C-alpha positions in Angstrom: 149.0 176.9 98.8 146.1 177.2 96.3 145.6 180.6 94.8 141.9 181.1 95.3 140.2 183.4 92.9 138.6 186.5 94.4 135.3 186.1 92.6 132.7 183.6 93.8 132.3 182.3 90.3 135.9 181.4 90.0 135.9 179.6 93.4 132.8 177.6 92.4 134.5 176.4 89.2 137.7 175.5 91.1 135.9 173.7 93.9 133.9 171.6 91.4 137.0 170.6 89.5 139.0 169.8 92.6 136.2 167.7 94.1 135.7 165.9 90.7 139.4 165.2 90.4 139.8 163.9 93.9 136.7 161.7 93.7 137.8 160.3 90.3 141.4 159.7 91.6 140.1 157.8 94.6 137.6 155.8 92.5 140.3 155.0 89.9 142.7 153.7 92.6 139.9 151.7 94.3 138.8 150.2 91.0 142.4 149.3 90.0 143.0 147.6 93.3 139.7 145.8 93.2 140.4 144.6 89.6 143.9 143.4 90.5 142.5 141.5 93.5 139.6 140.0 91.5 141.9 139.1 88.7 144.3 137.4 91.0 141.5 135.4 92.7 140.1 134.4 89.4 143.4 133.2 88.0 144.3 131.4 91.2 141.0 129.7 91.3 141.1 128.7 87.7 144.6 127.3 87.9 143.9 125.5 91.2 140.8 123.9 89.7 142.8 122.8 86.6 145.5 121.4 88.9 142.9 119.5 90.9 141.5 118.0 87.7 145.0 117.0 86.6 145.7 115.5 90.0 142.6 113.3 89.9 143.1 112.4 86.2 146.8 111.4 86.7 146.4 109.5 90.0 145.9 106.2 88.2 148.9 106.9 85.9 151.1 107.3 89.0 149.6 104.3 90.7 150.2 102.0 87.7 153.5 103.7 86.7 152.2 104.7 83.2 154.1 107.8 82.1 152.6 107.6 78.6 149.1 108.2 79.9 150.4 111.0 82.1 152.1 112.7 79.1 148.8 112.5 77.2 146.9 114.0 80.0 149.3 116.8 80.4 149.3 117.5 76.7 145.7 118.5 77.0 147.0 121.8 78.5 147.9 122.8 74.9 144.3 124.1 74.6 144.9 126.5 77.5 147.1 129.3 75.9 147.9 130.9 79.3 149.5 127.6 80.6 153.2 127.6 79.7 154.2 124.3 81.3 152.9 121.4 83.5 154.7 118.7 85.4 153.7 115.5 87.2 156.0 114.3 90.0 156.2 111.1 92.0 155.7 111.1 95.8 159.5 111.3 96.2 159.6 114.5 94.1 161.1 112.9 90.9 159.7 114.2 87.6 157.3 111.6 86.1 155.9 113.5 83.1 155.9 117.0 81.8 154.4 119.4 79.1 156.0 122.6 77.7 154.2 125.0 75.3 157.6 125.8 73.7 161.3 125.3 74.3 161.9 128.7 76.0 163.2 128.7 79.6 159.9 130.4 80.6 158.0 127.3 79.5 159.9 124.6 81.5 159.3 122.8 84.7 161.8 122.4 87.6 163.3 119.1 88.6 161.6 119.2 92.0 158.0 120.6 92.5 158.5 122.4 95.8 155.9 122.9 98.5 152.2 122.9 97.7 150.7 126.3 97.1 150.3 129.3 94.7 153.4 131.4 93.9 153.6 134.5 91.8 157.0 135.4 90.3 157.0 138.5 88.1 154.6 137.9 85.2 154.2 134.2 85.9 152.1 132.2 88.4 152.9 128.7 89.8 150.4 126.3 91.2 151.6 123.2 93.1 149.0 120.6 94.0 149.4 117.2 95.7 147.9 114.1 94.0 146.0 112.1 96.5 144.9 108.5 96.3 143.0 106.8 99.1 144.0 109.7 101.4 147.7 109.3 100.6 149.8 111.5 98.5 151.1 109.6 95.5 152.5 112.6 93.6 152.4 116.3 92.9 151.1 118.4 90.0 152.7 121.7 89.0 151.3 124.3 86.6 153.2 127.3 85.2 151.2 130.0 83.5 151.2 133.6 82.4 149.9 136.0 85.1 149.5 139.1 82.9 148.5 141.4 85.8 150.9 144.2 84.7 149.5 144.3 81.2 145.9 144.1 82.4 146.4 147.0 84.9 148.2 149.1 82.3 145.2 148.7 79.9 142.8 149.3 82.7 144.6 152.5 83.9 144.7 153.9 80.3 140.9 153.5 80.1 140.4 155.0 83.6 142.7 158.0 82.9 140.8 158.6 79.6 137.5 158.5 81.5 138.9 160.8 84.2 140.0 163.4 81.6 136.6 163.2 79.9 134.9 163.6 83.3 137.0 166.6 84.2 136.1 168.2 80.9 132.4 167.5 81.5 132.7 168.9 85.1 134.3 172.0 83.7 131.5 172.6 81.3 128.8 171.8 83.8 130.4 174.1 86.5 130.8 176.9 84.0 127.1 176.5 83.1 125.9 176.3 86.6 128.1 178.8 88.4 126.4 181.8 86.7 123.0 180.5 87.9 124.3 180.1 91.4 126.0 183.5 91.7 123.6 185.6 89.7 120.7 184.9 92.1 122.9 185.8 95.1 123.9 189.1 93.5 120.2 189.8 92.7 119.3 189.0 96.3 121.9 191.5 97.6 120.4 194.2 95.6 117.1 193.6 97.3 118.8 193.5 100.7 120.3 197.0 100.0 116.9 198.4 99.7 115.9 197.0 103.1 119.1 198.5 104.6 118.1 202.0 103.6 115.0 201.8 105.8 116.3 199.9 108.8 119.1 200.1 111.4 120.5 196.8 112.8 123.3 196.5 115.4 124.5 192.9 114.9 127.1 192.0 112.3 128.5 188.9 110.6 132.2 188.6 110.1 133.5 189.7 106.7 134.8 187.3 104.0 137.5 187.6 101.4 135.0 187.4 98.6 133.6 190.6 97.1 130.1 189.2 96.3 129.7 187.5 99.7 130.8 190.7 101.5 127.9 192.5 100.0 125.6 189.6 101.0 127.0 189.6 104.5 126.5 193.3 104.9 122.9 193.0 104.0 122.4 190.0 106.2 123.9 191.8 109.2 121.3 194.5 108.9 118.5 191.9 108.9 119.7 190.0 112.0 118.0 192.2 114.5 114.6 191.8 112.9 115.2 188.1 112.6 116.0 187.9 116.3 112.7 189.5 117.3 110.8 187.0 115.2 112.8 184.0 116.4 111.5 184.0 119.9 107.9 184.0 118.7 108.7 181.2 116.3 110.4 179.2 119.0 107.4 179.4 121.2 105.2 178.3 118.4 107.7 175.5 117.6 107.7 174.3 121.2 103.9 174.1 121.1 104.0 172.2 117.8 106.6 169.8 119.0 104.6 168.9 122.1 101.6 168.3 119.9 103.7 166.3 117.5 105.1 164.1 120.3 101.6 163.4 121.6 100.4 162.6 118.1 103.4 160.3 117.4 102.7 158.5 120.7 99.1 157.9 119.7 100.1 156.8 116.2 102.7 154.5 117.6 100.2 152.9 120.0 97.8 152.4 117.0 100.6 150.8 115.0 101.5 148.4 117.8 97.8 147.5 118.3 97.4 146.9 114.6 100.6 144.7 114.5 99.3 142.7 117.5 96.0 142.2 115.7 97.8 141.0 112.5 100.0 138.6 114.5 97.0 137.3 116.5 95.0 136.7 113.3 97.9 134.9 111.7 98.4 132.7 114.7 94.7 132.0 115.0 94.4 131.1 111.3 97.2 128.7 111.7 95.7 127.0 114.8 92.1 126.9 113.5 93.2 124.6 110.7 94.8 122.0 113.0 91.5 120.6 114.5 89.8 120.3 111.1 91.8 117.3 109.9 90.9 115.0 112.8 87.3 116.1 112.6 87.1 115.2 108.9 88.8 111.9 109.6 86.4 111.2 112.5 83.3 111.9 110.3 84.7 109.7 107.5 85.2 106.8 110.0 81.6 107.3 111.4 80.2 107.1 107.8 82.0 103.8 107.2 80.2 100.5 107.8 80.8 99.2 111.4 83.9 97.0 111.6 86.3 95.7 114.1 88.8 98.3 115.5 86.5 101.3 115.0 84.9 102.5 118.2 82.3 105.2 117.6 82.4 106.4 121.3 86.2 107.1 121.1 85.8 108.8 117.8 83.0 111.0 119.2 85.2 111.8 122.2 88.0 112.8 120.0 85.7 115.0 117.8 84.3 116.6 121.0 87.8 117.5 122.2 88.6 119.1 118.8 85.4 121.0 118.8 86.1 122.3 122.3 89.5 123.4 121.0 87.9 125.3 118.1 85.4 126.9 120.4 88.3 128.1 122.6 90.1 129.5 119.5 86.9 131.3 118.4 86.5 132.7 121.9 90.0 134.1 121.4 88.9 135.7 118.1 86.0 137.4 119.9 88.2 138.7 122.7 89.0 142.1 121.2 91.1 143.1 124.3 93.5 140.3 123.6 93.9 141.4 119.9 94.7 144.9 121.0 97.1 144.1 123.9 98.6 140.8 122.5 97.9 139.2 125.9 96.9 135.6 126.4 94.3 134.4 129.0 95.1 131.2 130.8 92.3 129.1 132.4 94.1 126.8 134.8 92.6 123.7 136.3 93.6 120.2 137.4 94.7 118.1 134.5 96.7 115.1 133.3 99.5 116.2 131.0 99.1 113.0 128.9 95.6 114.3 127.9 97.1 117.5 126.4 99.8 115.5 124.6 97.3 113.0 123.2 95.1 115.9 122.1 98.0 117.5 120.2 98.8 114.1 118.6 95.1 113.8 117.5 95.2 117.3 116.0 98.4 116.9 114.0 98.2 113.1 113.4 96.5 113.4 109.9 99.2 115.8 108.8 102.0 113.5 110.1 100.4 110.6 108.3 100.1 112.7 105.1 103.8 113.4 105.2 104.6 109.7 105.7 106.4 110.2 109.0 106.5 107.7 111.9 105.5 109.1 115.3 106.8 107.6 118.6 104.9 108.8 121.7 106.5 107.8 125.0 104.3 108.7 128.1 104.9 107.8 131.8 103.0 104.8 133.0 101.5 106.8 135.8 99.4 109.9 135.3 101.2 113.3 135.4 98.8 115.4 137.4 99.3 119.2 137.4 97.6 122.5 137.3 97.5 124.2 133.9 95.5 125.3 130.9 95.0 122.0 129.0 93.9 123.8 125.8 96.9 126.1 125.7 99.3 123.3 126.4 97.7 121.2 123.6 98.2 124.2 121.3 101.9 124.4 122.2 102.5 120.7 121.6 100.5 120.8 118.4 102.5 123.6 117.0 105.8 121.8 117.9 104.5 118.6 116.2 103.2 120.5 113.1 106.5 122.3 112.6 108.4 119.0 113.1 106.3 117.4 110.4 106.4 120.3 108.1 110.2 120.8 108.1 111.1 117.1 108.0 111.5 115.4 104.7 108.7 112.8 103.9 109.3 109.5 105.6 111.0 111.1 108.7 110.8 110.1 112.3 109.2 112.3 115.1 109.3 111.4 118.8 107.5 112.9 121.8 108.7 112.0 125.2 107.4 113.0 128.6 109.6 112.5 131.7 109.2 113.8 135.2 111.1 113.7 138.4 111.3 115.7 141.7 112.4 118.9 139.8 109.4 118.9 137.4 108.2 117.6 134.0 110.1 117.7 130.7 108.4 117.4 127.3 110.7 116.7 124.4 109.8 116.8 120.7 112.6 115.6 118.4 112.7 115.0 114.7 115.4 114.2 112.0 114.5 117.3 109.9 116.5 120.4 109.0 116.5 121.7 112.5 116.4 125.3 113.8 119.3 127.7 113.8 120.4 128.6 117.4 120.0 132.3 116.6 116.3 131.8 115.8 115.3 129.8 118.9 114.4 132.9 120.9 111.9 134.2 118.4 110.9 131.5 116.0 107.8 130.5 118.2 107.0 134.1 119.1 103.6 134.1 117.4 102.6 130.9 119.1 
């Protein structure tokens, strides 16, 4: 049992020192464990990498039965002070070549390598790695090195203990400095409360404590409770009224934030889509300015430009539709249409960008018209966005395909590319703005 001081000041100092000691002890243990784990991972990774290098370097020596070359390769371990010994074994387990830093038993290699893996024995670590050639094991590499974890932890703990002692000294000085400023205001407050007690009579009481200073504060507080109780109800009623107003205000603010977010999302989407028709329009105007030649049909170019202009007019109508910006709702204008027209419109829109990226585009449409009821402009937007993303996220010179198939169940439009693809977790929201 802890012998608690009777004074508040003494308890403040004791609590601060105990809390500091416990926190530092836990932190010291955690840091030591973390350092040991990190050190083991670093040593294991380093030796495994070195063993892999030796395995690759000595594979030809094993294949051509050249122990001299193997000895020379293993001798390079002399530049690594931590490595005590290294051994190269044939596929049958016979020792082929070896290296020892000195003649001590701790710097020798066994006659057989053992199973592949990492082994820690006392203050040493062993790494056994197979030597592979054309997916066949032609031998085994063994490294024996100093581990040094005990010495590292000892040095680490000496530093941490020194830091802990210094921190406890600082905590003692700080708590001694602060405790007077914590307890003195409380004592001054109790003196003011005593004056209130002389003029008022309260019936409620707070349980006594085993601390002299707090007993005085509790006595004064007990006398104030009755008055506080009378004021609490009035404050509660005021708080309920304020809470109701706060809830209403938060609801209004939340609605405004949602509307503002919808506006930002709408404008971002519209800015993206307004750029798409510009490229085919510029290309069409450039073709019309060129001298007449075979293969250029002005009527078809004008039809294409007219479709793109209608697309831009529809997008500008969306911009002027303030209700859609606020509610994030989309208006569909359904009519009889041929699905091939929407696909071709999307191809016309994104075609310049696909050509700029150097992609090949393969469009496969049914021989017969695919008649349906829908919003041709919106469908063209959907297909254009899919094609634009396919072109954007595919390396230059890629391949993009659009295929439309239909049967008794319905129509399927597939856009494929050989780009980086989309993570499965993103499929539900990557096209949210579009």
